[in-house]
C-alpha positions in Angstrom: 157.5 181.1 61.3 154.9 180.1 63.7 152.7 176.9 63.7 149.9 179.1 64.8 148.7 176.7 67.1 148.4 173.9 64.1 148.7 170.3 65.5 151.8 168.6 65.5 152.7 164.9 64.6 153.5 162.6 67.5 157.3 162.5 67.2 156.8 166.6 66.3 154.6 167.2 69.5 156.8 165.1 71.4 160.0 166.9 70.8 158.4 170.1 71.6 157.0 168.5 75.1 161.1 167.6 75.6 162.2 171.5 74.5 158.9 172.2 77.1 160.0 170.1 79.9 163.4 171.7 79.7 162.6 174.7 80.1 162.9 176.7 76.8 160.8 178.0 74.5 161.5 177.3 71.3 159.1 176.0 68.9 158.5 173.0 66.4 157.2 174.0 63.3 156.5 170.9 60.7 157.2 172.5 57.0 155.3 171.5 53.9 159.1 171.0 52.6 161.3 168.4 53.4 164.0 168.7 55.7 165.4 165.5 56.1 168.7 166.7 54.5 170.9 169.3 55.6 170.8 170.9 52.8 167.0 170.5 51.7 166.2 171.8 55.1 169.0 174.8 54.9 167.0 175.6 50.9 163.7 175.3 52.9 164.5 177.6 55.6 166.4 179.8 53.7 169.8 179.4 55.4 173.2 178.3 55.7 174.1 174.4 55.3 176.4 175.0 58.0 173.2 176.7 60.3 171.2 172.8 60.4 172.6 170.8 63.8 172.9 167.0 61.3 172.1 164.0 64.7 173.9 162.1 63.7 173.9 158.6 65.3 177.2 155.9 65.7 177.5 152.6 67.9 180.6 151.6 69.7 181.9 148.3 68.5 182.0 146.5 70.8 180.3 147.5 73.7 177.0 148.6 71.1 177.0 152.0 72.7 174.9 154.8 71.7 177.1 158.2 70.7 175.1 161.1 69.3 177.2 163.7 67.3 175.8 167.2 66.5 177.4 167.8 63.3 177.3 171.4 61.2 175.2 170.3 58.2 178.8 170.8 56.3 180.7 169.4 57.8 181.5 165.1 58.0 182.1 163.6 61.1 186.1 161.7 61.3 185.2 158.7 62.6 188.7 158.4 63.3 188.6 161.2 65.8 185.6 160.3 67.5 187.5 157.2 68.2 190.5 158.7 70.1 187.6 160.6 72.0 186.2 156.8 73.5 189.2 154.9 73.7 187.2 152.0 70.7 185.4 151.7 67.0 182.9 153.6 66.1 180.0 152.4 62.9 177.0 154.5 61.6 173.8 153.5 63.4 171.6 151.2 61.8 167.8 152.7 60.6 166.9 150.0 63.6 169.6 150.9 66.2 168.4 154.4 65.6 164.9 153.4 65.9 165.7 151.9 68.5 167.6 153.9 70.5 166.0 157.8 69.6 162.1 156.8 68.6 162.6 158.2 65.6 163.5 157.6 61.8 166.6 158.6 60.2 166.3 162.0 59.0 164.2 162.8 62.0 166.5 162.7 64.7 166.5 165.2 66.5 169.5 166.8 69.4 166.5 166.0 72.7 164.0 163.6 73.5 165.5 160.4 72.9 164.0 156.8 73.7 166.9 155.8 75.9 169.1 158.0 77.5 171.7 158.8 75.1 175.1 159.0 77.3 177.3 160.1 74.6 177.0 163.1 73.2 179.4 165.3 71.0 178.4 168.7 69.7 181.1 169.7 66.8 182.7 172.7 67.7 181.8 175.1 63.9 177.8 175.3 65.7 179.7 177.8 68.0 179.8 180.1 64.9 176.6 180.7 64.5 174.2 182.2 66.9 171.2 180.7 65.3 170.9 176.8 64.4 167.6 174.8 62.7 167.7 170.7 64.0 165.2 168.5 63.2 162.4 167.8 65.4 161.2 164.3 65.2 159.8 164.2 62.0 161.5 164.6 57.5 159.6 167.9 57.9 159.9 169.2 61.6 162.4 171.2 62.8 163.3 174.0 65.7 165.3 177.0 66.2 167.9 177.3 68.8 171.3 179.9 69.9 174.1 178.1 69.3 174.7 178.6 73.2 171.9 176.4 74.2 172.8 173.5 72.4 175.8 172.8 75.5 173.1 172.8 77.9 170.1 170.9 75.9 171.7 168.0 75.2 174.6 168.1 77.7 177.1 167.2 75.1 180.6 168.0 74.8 182.3 170.8 72.2 185.3 169.5 70.9 186.2 169.0 66.2 184.5 166.5 64.3 186.6 166.6 61.3 
């Protein structure tokens, strides 16, 4: 799956630029089918739902800090588990907070290249069971593949059980 030098949309290009700046050779591709949900992405890409990296943004209730959780497509985040790590309650970020923090709309949030630096990133340990993962790349149709071993270095996230 190669872009064959197709021009990427602005959001997808910004993700590609971030990947290039980080010195990794992952290629953003834009597809004709939606990859908005993990199931959509897996169907479009022909992979397991568990290989999809869901970039889910939460925020702490009292300090309003963004918390990014990179979850396996089949897993649901146990907010109580995350709150134990943080020592603070969290809520799912709304569309406005997500766009302000990441620069992307829900459904296209990538694990990297955000508008603001997100200090706290958690990586679902279940993602490490797979060699190849797929992540959103700025739009509901843009994705890039990466090796699970690169996810921690690429994002500076902490690997934990999110369930």
